[in-house]
C-alpha positions as CSV (number, residue, x, y, z in Angstrom):
1,M,108.8,151.2,125.2
2,G,109.8,150.4,128.7
3,E,113.0,151.8,130.5
4,R,114.5,148.4,130.4
5,W,114.4,148.1,126.7
6,V,115.7,151.6,126.2
7,D,118.6,150.8,128.4
8,E,119.4,147.5,126.7
9,H,119.0,149.3,123.2
10,R,121.7,151.9,124.3
11,R,124.1,149.3,125.5
12,D,123.6,146.9,122.6
13,G,126.7,146.3,120.7
14,Y,125.1,146.2,117.3
15,T,123.1,149.5,117.9
16,R,126.5,151.2,118.8
17,R,128.1,149.8,115.8
18,A,125.3,150.7,113.4
19,K,125.5,154.3,114.6
20,K,129.3,154.3,114.2
21,E,129.2,152.8,110.7
22,G,126.3,154.9,109.3
23,Y,123.6,152.2,109.1
24,R,120.1,153.3,109.8
25,S,119.3,150.2,112.0
26,R,121.0,147.3,113.8
27,A,119.1,145.0,111.6
28,A,121.7,145.7,108.8
29,Y,124.0,143.2,110.3
30,K,121.2,140.5,110.3
31,L,121.2,140.8,106.6
32,M,124.9,140.8,106.4
33,Q,125.1,137.5,108.3
34,V,122.3,135.9,106.2
35,N,124.0,136.8,103.1
36,K,127.4,135.7,104.3
37,K,125.9,132.2,105.1
38,F,123.6,131.8,102.1
39,R,124.8,134.2,99.5
40,V,121.4,135.2,98.4
41,I,122.3,138.6,97.1
42,H,125.0,139.1,94.4
43,R,126.6,141.9,92.4
44,N,124.3,143.6,90.0
45,D,121.2,141.8,91.2
46,L,117.7,143.3,91.4
47,V,116.4,143.3,94.9
48,L,112.8,143.9,96.4
49,D,113.0,145.0,100.1
50,L,109.5,144.9,101.6
51,G,108.7,146.8,104.7
52,C,112.1,148.6,104.1
53,T,111.6,151.6,106.5
54,P,114.0,152.9,107.9
55,G,116.3,151.5,105.5
56,G,119.0,149.2,107.2
57,W,118.4,146.2,104.9
58,S,118.1,148.5,101.8
59,Q,121.5,150.0,102.6
60,V,123.3,146.7,102.7
61,A,121.5,145.3,99.7
62,A,122.4,148.4,97.7
63,K,126.0,148.1,98.6
64,I,126.2,144.4,97.5
65,V,124.4,145.0,94.2
66,E,126.7,147.9,93.0
67,P,127.5,148.8,90.3
68,K,124.7,148.0,88.1
69,G,122.1,146.5,90.5
70,L,119.0,148.0,91.9
71,V,117.1,147.9,95.1
72,V,113.4,148.7,95.2
73,G,112.1,149.3,98.7
74,V,108.4,149.2,99.5
75,A,107.0,150.5,102.7
76,L,103.7,152.0,104.1
77,D,105.8,154.6,106.0
78,H,108.2,157.1,104.6
79,M,111.9,156.3,104.1
80,A,114.4,158.9,103.6
81,P,116.3,158.6,100.2
82,L,119.2,156.2,100.0
83,P,121.9,155.8,97.1
84,G,121.0,152.9,94.9
85,V,117.5,152.5,96.3
86,T,114.2,153.4,94.7
87,F,111.5,153.8,97.1
88,V,107.8,153.1,96.7
89,R,105.4,154.2,99.4
90,G,102.2,152.2,99.5
91,D,100.0,149.5,101.0
92,M,101.3,146.1,99.9
93,T,97.7,144.9,100.0
94,H,96.9,147.1,97.0
95,E,97.6,146.0,93.6
96,T,98.5,149.6,92.7
97,T,101.6,149.3,95.0
98,Q,102.9,146.2,93.2
99,A,102.2,148.0,89.8
100,A,104.4,150.8,91.1
101,A,107.1,148.3,92.1
102,R,107.0,146.6,88.8
103,A,107.3,150.0,87.0
104,C,110.3,150.9,88.9
105,L,112.0,147.6,87.8
106,G,111.2,148.4,84.2
107,G,109.3,145.3,83.7
108,R,112.1,143.1,84.9
109,L,111.9,140.5,87.6
110,V,114.0,140.6,90.8
111,H,116.6,138.0,92.0
112,V,115.9,138.5,95.7
113,V,112.9,139.4,97.8
114,L,113.6,140.5,101.3
115,S,111.3,141.2,104.3
116,D,112.4,142.2,107.7
117,M,108.8,143.3,108.7
118,S,107.6,142.8,112.2
119,P,104.2,143.5,113.8
120,N,103.8,145.8,116.7
121,I,104.7,143.7,119.6
122,T,101.9,143.2,122.2
123,G,103.6,140.7,124.5
124,N,101.0,138.2,123.7
125,Y,103.1,135.5,122.3
126,G,100.3,133.8,120.3
127,L,99.1,137.0,118.9
128,D,102.5,138.3,118.0
129,H,103.3,135.1,116.2
130,Y,100.0,135.0,114.3
131,R,100.6,138.7,113.1
132,S,104.1,138.0,112.1
133,M,102.8,135.1,110.0
134,Q,100.4,137.4,108.4
135,L,103.2,139.7,107.4
136,S,105.1,136.7,106.1
137,K,102.2,135.6,104.0
138,L,101.9,139.1,102.6
139,T,105.6,139.2,101.7
140,V,105.1,135.9,99.7
141,D,101.8,137.1,98.1
142,F,103.3,140.4,97.0
143,G,106.8,139.2,96.2
144,L,106.5,136.0,94.4
145,P,104.8,137.5,91.3
146,L,108.0,139.7,90.9
147,L,110.5,137.0,91.7
148,S,112.4,135.4,88.9
149,E,112.9,131.7,88.4
150,G,116.0,130.6,90.6
151,G,115.5,133.6,92.6
152,H,115.5,133.7,96.6
153,L,113.4,134.9,99.6
154,V,114.4,136.0,103.0
155,V,111.5,136.7,105.3
156,K,111.4,137.1,109.0
157,A,108.9,135.4,111.2
158,F,108.3,134.6,114.8
159,E,108.5,130.9,116.2
160,G,105.1,129.4,116.6
161,G,102.6,126.7,115.6
162,D,102.0,128.1,112.1
163,M,105.7,128.0,111.1
164,T,105.8,124.4,109.8
165,A,102.6,125.1,107.9
166,F,104.1,128.2,106.3
167,A,107.2,126.3,105.4
168,N,105.3,123.5,103.9
169,H,103.6,126.1,101.5
170,L,106.9,127.4,100.5
171,K,108.2,124.1,99.7
172,T,105.7,124.0,96.7
173,R,107.6,127.0,95.3
174,F,111.2,126.7,96.2
175,A,113.9,124.0,95.9
176,R,115.3,124.4,99.4
177,L,114.2,125.9,102.7
178,K,116.6,126.9,105.6
179,R,115.8,128.5,108.9
180,F,118.3,130.9,110.3
181,R,118.9,133.0,113.4
182,P,121.6,135.6,112.9
183,D,124.0,136.4,115.7
184,A,122.6,139.9,115.6
185,T,119.3,138.8,116.7
186,R,118.4,139.9,120.3
187,K,118.6,137.1,122.8
188,A,115.2,137.4,124.0
189,S,113.6,137.6,120.6
190,S,111.6,134.7,119.1
191,E,112.4,135.8,115.6
192,L,114.0,133.7,112.9
193,Y,114.6,134.1,109.2
194,V,113.2,131.8,106.6
195,V,115.5,131.5,103.6
196,A,113.9,130.0,100.6
197,L,116.3,129.1,97.7
198,G,115.8,128.4,94.2
199,H,112.3,129.7,93.2
200,N,110.5,127.6,90.8
201,G,108.9,130.5,88.9
202,R,105.4,130.0,90.0
203,G,103.3,132.5,91.8
204,P,102.1,132.5,95.5
205,P,101.1,129.0,96.8
206,E,97.5,128.0,97.4
207,W,97.1,128.8,101.1
208,G,93.9,127.0,101.8
209,D,92.9,127.5,105.5
210,F,96.3,128.7,106.5
211,L,96.1,131.1,109.5
212,E,92.4,130.3,109.7
213,E,92.9,127.4,112.3
214,D,95.5,127.1,115.1
215,A,98.4,124.6,114.5
216,D,100.5,122.6,117.0
217,D,103.4,124.5,118.3
218,E,106.5,122.9,116.8
219,E,110.2,123.5,117.1
220,G,111.6,122.8,113.6
221,P,115.0,121.7,112.5
222,D,117.6,123.8,110.6
223,D,115.8,123.1,107.4
224,W,112.4,121.6,106.5
């Protein structure tokens, strides 16, 4: 990372606040702001946090779902233990990882699927957008079979030409879709959060040629 990024990171108010308040990442405040606006996570919920390392979102979710809820975090990289969080280390493209998550849930379905996953940033806007959409699709493919009817999905993505197509596919599985950019998002970032509310109980959508062809770059409204 460049010296400029390191300097901005040190001076960032949310970074300092996270350190002071004991959160593992500044991203914790993004989920707080998402939940304040949309109320996707409730007391005693079961939550699936995909790509959870280092644990900022899992920390927030675990506090909300107390005393009887549970957060199951899944990631390829190790995450240090957290109270109220059961961690599964595995590749989300493998069925064995989903089976392990299902086992942690005791066969129950979750109320919320979360993903704050981000690709390694290359600086090539088109490539970074494409890779972020791949992760968004992976979140849906892995998470929807474990999501209860009426449940919610929050997934990060980068703005770009495939966003509208992604939203249109999610419309076939959710009652409402919203786009949200938390105040905690860095000003220079193109990331936003797709908040999908009211799952209809069906599995992942039929993606067709999604991500196989370039789409026009569109700036969407607050909802789709």
